[in-house]
VEXZAGU-833560 format. One record per residue (C-alpha): residue number from 0; residue in three letters; x, y, z. Coordinates in nm, 4 decimals, decimal comma. Layout:
N
+-----+------+----------+----------+----------+
| pos | code |        x |        y |        z |
+-----+------+----------+----------+----------+
| NUM |  ALA |        X |        Y |        Z |
...
+-----+------+----------+----------+----------+
This chain:
66
+-----+------+----------+----------+----------+
| pos | code |        x |        y |        z |
+-----+------+----------+----------+----------+
|   0 |  MET |  -1,3951 |   2,3882 |   1,6818 |
|   1 |  ASN |  -1,5644 |   2,6404 |   1,4620 |
|   2 |  ARG |  -1,7940 |   2,5767 |   1,1682 |
|   3 |  LYS |  -1,5203 |   2,6021 |   0,9049 |
|   4 |  ASP |  -1,3007 |   2,3452 |   1,0813 |
|   5 |  PHE |  -1,5986 |   2,1146 |   1,1274 |
|   6 |  PHE |  -1,6691 |   2,1060 |   0,7531 |
|   7 |  LYS |  -1,3004 |   2,0729 |   0,6667 |
|   8 |  HIS |  -1,2505 |   1,7764 |   0,8997 |
|   9 |  GLY |  -1,5799 |   1,6229 |   0,7925 |
|  10 |  ALA |  -1,4827 |   1,6425 |   0,4259 |
|  11 |  ARG |  -1,1477 |   1,4790 |   0,4997 |
|  12 |  TRP |  -1,3170 |   1,1866 |   0,6779 |
|  13 |  ILE |  -1,5692 |   1,1427 |   0,3978 |
|  14 |  ILE |  -1,2953 |   1,1345 |   0,1337 |
|  15 |  LEU |  -1,0809 |   0,8975 |   0,3412 |
|  16 |  SER |  -1,3772 |   0,6671 |   0,3999 |
|  17 |  GLY |  -1,4615 |   0,6699 |   0,0289 |
|  18 |  ILE |  -1,1063 |   0,5721 |  -0,0642 |
|  19 |  GLY |  -1,1119 |   0,2915 |   0,1918 |
|  20 |  VAL |  -1,4471 |   0,1548 |   0,0736 |
|  21 |  PHE |  -1,3368 |   0,1727 |  -0,2896 |
|  22 |  SER |  -1,0112 |  -0,0114 |  -0,2093 |
|  23 |  VAL |  -1,2002 |  -0,2883 |  -0,0309 |
|  24 |  PHE |  -1,4410 |  -0,3138 |  -0,3242 |
|  25 |  LEU |  -1,1544 |  -0,3503 |  -0,5722 |
|  26 |  ALA |  -0,9776 |  -0,6086 |  -0,3589 |
|  27 |  ALA |  -1,2960 |  -0,8105 |  -0,3025 |
|  28 |  ASN |  -1,3750 |  -0,8200 |  -0,6742 |
|  29 |  GLN |  -1,0133 |  -0,8988 |  -0,7664 |
|  30 |  LYS |  -0,9808 |  -0,5885 |  -0,9828 |
|  31 |  ILE |  -0,6378 |  -0,5022 |  -0,8460 |
|  32 |  VAL |  -0,3756 |  -0,5850 |  -1,1077 |
|  33 |  THR |  -0,1115 |  -0,8389 |  -1,0168 |
|  34 |  PRO |   0,2368 |  -0,8163 |  -1,1626 |
|  35 |  GLU |   0,3148 |  -1,0168 |  -1,4755 |
|  36 |  ASN |   0,6482 |  -1,1407 |  -1,3438 |
|  37 |  CYS |   0,7028 |  -1,3079 |  -1,0117 |
|  38 |  THR |   0,8863 |  -1,1052 |  -0,7521 |
|  39 |  VAL |   0,9042 |  -1,3836 |  -0,4919 |
|  40 |  ALA |   1,1142 |  -1,6565 |  -0,6534 |
|  41 |  PRO |   1,2504 |  -1,6602 |  -1,0070 |
|  42 |  GLN |   1,2499 |  -2,0421 |  -1,0035 |
|  43 |  CYS |   0,8841 |  -2,1429 |  -0,9783 |
|  44 |  LYS |   0,9367 |  -2,4940 |  -0,8441 |
|  45 |  ASN |   1,1224 |  -2,3542 |  -0,5412 |
|  46 |  CYS |   0,8324 |  -2,1260 |  -0,4498 |
|  47 |  GLY |   0,5850 |  -2,2165 |  -0,1776 |
|  48 |  LYS |   0,2961 |  -2,0705 |  -0,3797 |
|  49 |  TYR |   0,3767 |  -2,2691 |  -0,6959 |
|  50 |  ALA |   0,0640 |  -2,4892 |  -0,6902 |
|  51 |  GLN |  -0,1788 |  -2,1960 |  -0,6516 |
|  52 |  CYS |   0,0084 |  -1,9356 |  -0,8578 |
|  53 |  GLU |  -0,1804 |  -1,8002 |  -1,1596 |
|  54 |  LEU |   0,0996 |  -1,5936 |  -1,3120 |
|  55 |  PRO |   0,1831 |  -1,6757 |  -1,6743 |
|  56 |  GLN |   0,5337 |  -1,7732 |  -1,5681 |
|  57 |  ALA |   0,4038 |  -2,0436 |  -1,3304 |
|  58 |  ASN |   0,1424 |  -2,1670 |  -1,5775 |
|  59 |  LYS |   0,4100 |  -2,2089 |  -1,8438 |
|  60 |  GLU |   0,6385 |  -2,3863 |  -1,5959 |
|  61 |  ARG |   0,3621 |  -2,6320 |  -1,4996 |
|  62 |  LYS |   0,2697 |  -2,6974 |  -1,8634 |
|  63 |  ASP |   0,6319 |  -2,7490 |  -1,9724 |
|  64 |  GLY |   0,7135 |  -2,9607 |  -1,6670 |
|  65 |  LYS |   0,4477 |  -3,2246 |  -1,7398 |
+-----+------+----------+----------+----------+
């Protein structure tokens, strides 16, 4: 490996590592946007995640169901 290849590969690893660290940071701080509409089950009460779901659709379903 010559000097040019060393810097090229090193830069790739630094960029890849930066993207990975930034992704973990966003996921840990819950900055990743969740979809507004559920893609799992259109009927909230039939979904296994219904009790913990924070989507507006599930919140409205819980409020209207009580």
